[in-house]
Backbone bond lengths (Angstrom), bond angles and torsions (degrees), N, CA, C in turn:
res aa  C-N    CA-C-N  psi(-1)  N-CA   C-N-CA  omega(-1)  CA-C   N-CA-C  phi
1 X - - - 1.449 - - 1.518 108.68 -
2 X 1.289 116.87 135.18 1.461 121.08 179.85 1.517 112.13 -81.01
3 X 1.310 114.54 -170.80 1.455 119.57 -177.22 1.528 113.04 -88.19
4 X 1.338 117.88 -5.72 1.460 119.43 175.88 1.522 108.02 -94.56
5 X 1.303 116.18 143.86 1.456 121.13 -174.03 1.517 110.69 -134.07
6 X 1.311 114.48 154.42 1.454 120.91 169.62 1.520 107.54 -86.24
7 X 1.310 116.72 155.73 1.466 121.26 -178.47 1.523 111.49 -58.74
8 X 1.348 118.36 -36.16 1.464 119.64 -177.78 1.529 112.28 -72.22
9 X 1.345 118.32 -12.60 1.460 120.66 173.32 1.521 110.51 -69.25
10 X 1.302 116.12 -25.80 1.463 121.02 -179.51 1.525 109.30 -99.22
11 X 1.305 115.41 66.54 1.459 122.75 -179.67 1.531 112.00 -57.18
12 X 1.312 116.51 -21.04 1.463 122.81 -176.27 1.534 112.65 -88.01
13 X 1.312 117.61 2.35 1.467 120.74 176.56 1.527 108.21 -86.28
14 X 1.313 116.19 120.08 1.456 120.69 178.32 1.518 111.00 -72.55
15 X 1.307 116.56 171.90 1.467 121.69 -179.66 1.520 111.76 -60.65
16 X 1.321 116.67 -26.21 1.465 121.05 179.18 1.526 112.22 -86.50
17 X 1.348 116.43 2.92 1.456 120.61 179.96 1.519 113.91 83.51
18 X 1.319 116.71 0.95 1.463 120.97 178.52 1.525 109.38 -94.61
19 X 1.295 115.52 157.82 1.450 121.91 -179.54 1.523 111.60 -70.39
20 X 1.318 115.26 148.19 1.459 121.49 173.37 1.522 111.09 -105.11
21 X 1.342 116.77 9.19 1.467 121.03 -177.29 1.521 111.20 -102.78
22 X 1.318 114.36 136.71 1.460 120.65 177.01 1.523 108.60 -114.13
23 X 1.340 114.76 143.44 1.468 119.88 177.11 1.520 109.13 -159.04
24 X 1.321 114.80 137.72 1.460 121.67 171.99 1.520 107.42 -147.19
25 X 1.308 117.09 119.83 1.460 121.24 -179.35 1.529 109.34 -64.92
26 X 1.326 115.82 130.46 1.463 121.38 178.93 1.525 111.90 -102.27
27 X 1.324 116.47 1.11 1.465 123.18 -177.49 1.522 111.51 56.58
28 X 1.325 115.31 41.66 1.464 120.53 178.05 1.523 111.75 -81.09
29 X 1.337 117.09 -21.23 1.456 121.30 -179.90 1.515 114.37 83.78
30 X 1.327 118.69 0.81 1.463 120.93 -177.54 1.525 112.75 -60.74
31 X 1.329 117.61 -30.32 1.464 120.07 -179.91 1.526 111.51 -75.93
32 X 1.322 116.92 -9.75 1.471 122.23 -177.01 1.527 112.10 -109.15
33 X 1.304 116.55 9.30 1.455 121.20 -177.33 1.518 109.95 -144.50
34 X 1.306 116.44 160.29 1.462 120.58 178.13 1.504 110.39 141.83
35 X 1.330 116.65 -156.98 1.467 118.73 178.46 1.522 110.21 -62.89
36 X 1.307 115.35 156.73 1.462 119.55 -179.61 1.519 109.63 -54.61
37 X 1.321 115.62 136.56 1.457 120.23 -177.30 1.512 111.02 -151.95
38 X 1.313 115.76 -142.85 1.457 120.77 -178.31 1.517 109.74 -147.07
39 X 1.310 115.45 138.00 1.464 122.57 169.12 1.523 104.46 -118.57
40 X 1.311 114.74 96.60 1.456 121.09 -174.13 1.529 111.20 -67.57
41 X 1.314 115.32 138.68 1.464 121.50 175.85 1.521 108.94 -134.97
42 X 1.327 114.66 143.87 1.462 119.68 175.02 1.531 108.70 -108.23
43 X 1.306 117.07 179.58 1.470 120.91 -175.99 1.526 112.16 -60.93
44 X 1.324 117.33 -40.38 1.465 120.47 179.01 1.527 110.41 -61.83
45 X 1.323 116.02 -43.14 1.464 120.15 -179.75 1.526 111.53 -67.57
46 X 1.315 117.20 -37.89 1.472 120.69 175.73 1.527 109.63 -60.90
47 X 1.329 116.95 -44.05 1.477 119.91 178.83 1.529 111.15 -62.78
48 X 1.336 117.14 -40.87 1.476 120.52 177.39 1.526 111.14 -62.05
49 X 1.316 116.50 -45.26 1.470 120.62 179.04 1.520 110.57 -62.34
50 X 1.324 116.41 -46.32 1.462 121.21 -179.03 1.522 111.25 -59.34
51 X 1.317 116.35 -46.07 1.461 120.15 179.33 1.530 110.38 -61.88
52 X 1.310 116.80 -43.21 1.464 121.74 -179.55 1.540 111.52 -61.71
53 X 1.321 115.43 -40.70 1.470 120.53 -178.25 1.524 111.49 -80.23
54 X 1.338 116.54 -27.40 1.458 120.62 -178.95 1.512 113.63 91.96
55 X 1.342 115.27 35.40 1.468 120.96 177.37 1.530 108.10 -131.86
56 X 1.319 116.07 174.19 1.459 119.35 177.30 1.525 109.97 -78.96
57 X 1.317 115.77 160.29 1.460 120.35 177.07 1.526 110.52 -60.09
58 X 1.322 117.16 -38.09 1.464 120.49 179.01 1.523 111.33 -63.68
59 X 1.340 116.63 -41.50 1.467 119.76 176.61 1.524 111.11 -64.49
60 X 1.307 116.56 -39.42 1.456 121.08 178.71 1.529 110.33 -61.52
61 X 1.318 115.91 -45.55 1.471 120.51 178.17 1.525 110.25 -59.84
62 X 1.334 116.70 -47.49 1.463 120.88 -177.61 1.526 112.92 -64.92
63 X 1.324 117.38 -42.03 1.470 121.64 -174.32 1.521 114.63 -83.68
64 X 1.342 116.78 -35.00 1.455 119.13 -166.04 1.520 116.15 -121.86
65 X 1.337 118.19 0.97 1.460 119.26 -178.93 1.514 111.47 -132.48
66 X 1.313 114.99 167.16 1.459 122.59 172.27 1.521 107.67 -150.86
67 X 1.313 115.46 163.45 1.455 119.97 -179.32 1.524 110.26 -94.13
68 X 1.314 114.61 138.15 1.452 123.24 172.49 1.523 106.77 -119.10
69 X 1.317 118.64 165.48 1.469 119.32 179.26 1.532 112.92 -54.55
70 X 1.338 117.64 -32.72 1.467 120.81 -178.55 1.516 113.56 -90.64
71 X 1.327 118.23 0.24 1.460 121.12 176.59 1.516 112.99 133.63
72 X 1.319 115.56 -172.74 1.461 122.70 -177.39 1.519 110.93 -73.79
73 X 1.340 115.92 140.55 1.460 122.35 -179.27 1.525 109.75 -138.92
74 X 1.315 116.52 152.43 1.460 120.10 170.51 1.523 108.09 -66.38
75 X 1.311 116.29 148.01 1.460 118.80 177.58 1.523 109.09 -78.68
76 X 1.311 115.16 162.36 1.453 122.45 177.98 1.520 108.11 -126.49
77 X 1.320 114.93 155.12 1.471 120.99 178.16 1.518 108.03 -116.53
78 X 1.324 115.62 133.25 1.460 118.92 176.13 1.528 108.32 -69.08
79 X 1.333 116.45 131.62 1.466 119.98 -174.69 1.520 112.33 -69.52
80 X 1.318 118.07 -31.43 1.470 123.85 175.52 1.519 106.47 -153.37
81 X 1.327 117.87 149.87 1.469 119.24 -178.61 1.534 112.07 -54.08
82 X 1.309 115.09 132.79 1.469 123.42 178.23 1.526 114.05 57.94
83 X 1.329 117.20 25.27 1.469 120.34 -179.19 1.521 112.02 -82.18
84 X 1.330 116.56 -25.24 1.455 119.63 -175.34 1.521 112.74 74.65
85 X 1.329 116.27 8.43 1.462 121.76 -179.96 1.521 108.39 -115.72
86 X 1.321 115.93 130.01 1.453 121.60 -175.04 1.522 110.59 -126.40
87 X 1.323 116.36 137.41 1.469 122.92 175.02 1.517 109.64 -102.46
88 X 1.315 116.54 144.37 1.457 120.83 169.33 1.522 107.83 -56.93
89 X 1.306 116.68 144.30 1.456 122.09 -179.15 1.531 111.96 -57.42
90 X 1.325 117.65 -23.57 1.457 121.35 -177.76 1.538 113.80 -99.55
91 X 1.320 117.70 5.13 1.463 120.25 177.49 1.525 108.89 -77.94
92 X 1.316 115.85 123.68 1.467 122.78 -177.04 1.529 108.93 -105.66
93 X 1.323 115.85 112.95 1.465 121.32 179.41 1.528 112.34 -103.76
94 X 1.340 117.91 2.02 1.460 119.73 -173.91 1.524 114.92 -108.82
95 X 1.311 118.93 -30.68 1.471 120.93 -175.89 1.524 112.41 -61.93
96 X 1.325 116.88 -39.49 1.459 122.68 178.47 1.522 106.92 -131.88
97 X 1.329 117.62 103.78 1.473 119.97 -175.33 1.528 114.16 -61.78
98 X 1.339 117.76 -15.98 1.461 121.29 -179.61 1.526 113.08 -82.86
99 X 1.351 117.12 -17.74 1.458 120.05 -177.50 1.519 110.68 -145.66
100 X 1.308 113.24 164.65 1.460 121.24 173.00 1.525 106.09 -108.34
101 X 1.303 117.14 126.72 1.464 119.99 -175.34 1.530 110.98 -125.10
102 X 1.303 114.25 160.38 1.458 121.18 178.20 1.526 108.37 -87.54
103 X 1.306 116.49 121.99 1.468 119.92 -178.47 1.524 112.41 -76.07
104 X 1.329 117.50 -9.18 1.473 121.63 178.32 1.528 110.25 -125.28
105 X 1.308 116.71 33.27 1.464 122.79 -171.61 1.529 113.13 -47.72
106 X 1.322 117.60 -47.64 1.465 120.27 -177.16 1.529 113.53 -69.47
107 X 1.324 117.60 -14.27 1.468 121.49 -179.21 1.530 111.55 -120.94
108 X 1.307 117.53 16.77 1.469 119.83 -175.02 1.529 111.16 -65.24
109 X 1.327 116.63 150.23 1.469 121.62 -178.34 1.533 112.90 -64.37
110 X 1.317 115.68 163.09 1.456 122.56 179.49 1.521 111.52 -54.04
111 X 1.316 117.28 -42.10 1.459 120.69 -179.31 1.527 110.51 -55.81
112 X 1.309 117.01 -38.40 1.465 121.73 179.80 1.529 111.06 -77.84
113 X 1.320 116.07 -42.28 1.475 120.88 -178.62 1.524 112.42 -61.51
114 X 1.317 117.09 -31.20 1.457 120.67 -173.35 1.527 114.05 -94.04
115 X 1.312 118.32 -4.29 1.458 120.26 177.77 1.521 109.63 -68.41
116 X 1.317 120.25 137.26 1.470 130.51 8.35 1.527 114.24 -97.26
117 X 1.323 117.36 17.79 1.465 121.26 -171.06 1.523 113.38 -85.37
118 X 1.326 117.03 27.73 1.459 121.47 177.19 1.529 109.33 -68.63
119 X 1.327 117.67 143.09 1.465 120.13 -179.51 1.529 113.73 -50.99
120 X 1.323 118.18 -40.48 1.464 120.07 179.80 1.529 112.58 -65.70
121 X 1.328 117.62 -28.17 1.470 120.47 179.92 1.517 113.15 -79.77
122 X 1.332 116.92 -24.39 1.472 119.41 -175.49 1.526 113.35 -117.43
123 X 1.329 117.25 18.35 1.464 117.96 -178.02 1.523 112.98 -72.07
124 X 1.330 117.65 -25.20 1.462 120.98 176.52 1.530 109.11 -162.80
125 X 1.323 117.42 168.56 1.471 119.49 -177.17 1.529 113.82 -58.30
126 X 1.333 117.72 -37.54 1.476 118.42 -179.03 1.532 111.06 -68.57
127 X 1.318 117.54 -34.14 1.467 120.23 176.09 1.526 110.72 -63.97
128 X 1.326 116.26 -41.90 1.470 121.13 178.71 1.535 110.58 -64.27
129 X 1.336 116.16 -43.71 1.473 119.59 178.07 1.522 110.66 -63.14
130 X 1.334 117.26 -41.32 1.462 121.40 179.19 1.528 110.28 -62.27
131 X 1.334 117.54 -42.90 1.467 120.54 177.14 1.523 110.08 -61.10
132 X 1.340 116.55 -34.65 1.459 121.33 179.46 1.518 113.93 -68.05
133 X 1.323 117.79 -18.55 1.467 119.16 176.80 1.527 111.21 -74.37
134 X 1.331 116.92 -17.71 1.468 121.54 179.48 1.517 112.50 -106.63
135 X 1.323 117.08 -18.60 1.466 121.60 -175.62 1.521 109.48 -123.85
136 X 1.316 116.72 112.63 1.464 120.25 -177.70 1.526 113.46 -70.87
137 X 1.329 118.02 -13.47 1.467 120.95 179.14 1.515 114.05 -81.69
138 X 1.336 117.03 -16.43 1.465 120.93 178.13 1.524 108.07 -72.05
139 X 1.334 115.01 126.29 1.462 121.35 -177.11 1.523 112.78 91.14
140 X 1.325 117.42 -0.53 1.462 122.45 -179.96 1.535 109.53 -105.22
141 X 1.312 116.19 163.73 1.458 121.15 175.42 1.514 112.51 71.86
142 X 1.319 114.53 -162.41 1.453 120.55 -177.71 1.517 112.25 -84.30
143 X 1.324 114.29 172.30 1.456 120.15 176.06 1.524 108.12 -72.07
144 X 1.307 115.60 134.48 1.457 121.51 -177.54 1.526 108.46 -86.28
145 X 1.322 117.68 130.25 1.470 119.71 179.58 1.531 111.66 -55.46
146 X 1.302 115.82 136.66 1.463 120.70 -176.23 1.524 111.69 -60.07
147 X 1.315 117.95 -34.15 1.466 119.74 178.58 1.527 110.97 -64.40
148 X 1.319 118.06 -36.85 1.466 121.29 176.46 1.525 110.05 -62.36
149 X 1.331 116.53 -45.17 1.471 120.33 179.17 1.522 109.79 -60.34
150 X 1.316 117.37 -45.22 1.467 121.20 -179.10 1.524 111.58 -62.24
151 X 1.317 116.70 -44.90 1.469 120.62 -179.35 1.531 109.90 -61.98
152 X 1.319 117.05 -45.93 1.464 120.81 -178.72 1.531 111.41 -66.60
153 X 1.325 116.56 -44.39 1.466 121.03 178.38 1.527 110.33 -59.80
154 X 1.332 116.20 -46.69 1.460 120.19 -178.41 1.524 111.84 -66.83
155 X 1.331 117.02 -35.83 1.472 120.34 177.77 1.515 110.05 -64.07
156 X 1.322 117.50 -41.50 1.470 120.73 178.33 1.522 110.48 -65.07
157 X 1.323 116.72 -43.51 1.468 119.83 178.86 1.526 111.18 -63.08
158 X 1.316 117.08 -40.84 1.466 120.26 -178.97 1.525 111.11 -68.51
159 X 1.326 116.92 -38.09 1.467 120.70 -178.74 1.521 111.65 -73.10
160 X 1.322 116.14 -33.82 1.460 120.28 -175.53 1.527 109.68 -138.84
161 X 1.346 116.39 73.66 1.459 119.77 -177.48 1.530 111.31 -62.41
162 X 1.318 114.80 148.81 1.447 119.81 176.49 1.523 108.03 -67.08
163 X 1.314 115.24 129.73 1.472 119.86 178.96 1.512 108.54 -93.90
164 X 1.294 116.25 116.38 1.469 120.91 -179.73 1.525 108.89 -95.77
165 X 1.342 113.65 140.59 1.453 119.74 175.52 1.511 114.03 72.99
166 X 1.315 118.64 17.90 1.473 118.45 178.11 1.502 111.05 -110.55
């Protein structure tokens, strides 16, 4: 899907043109943990992470990423042996025992910055509700401006376009 949309694609746009979606991050860490997956990173994002951590891009690649068939991803750590639950390598569960936080928040990849506004999460009301079963911040806080949702959705699509026929 390209970056142009029909109005009915934005089911969350109210009659007044404002968003009907609410979200407020609670820093629960749920978006950074779960079944094994992928946090895609590109070269620019690797350089940002490396600079933030204070290492070279090559060291960042060696220590914190691995290759998957669809591209480079941050590594994950299994939370307990045979648990089937994996944390992003940068998820910090020890600094504040009340929450799980991102240790590289200011340099986090696009995939992380744009959550929960991923196209798959906002394609229809049931997708949004399903995302809310994993993220306690969905449905919380104020209504998010529709332009913010569009910018985040489009940034995710541009960073990780859907590959057709592969």
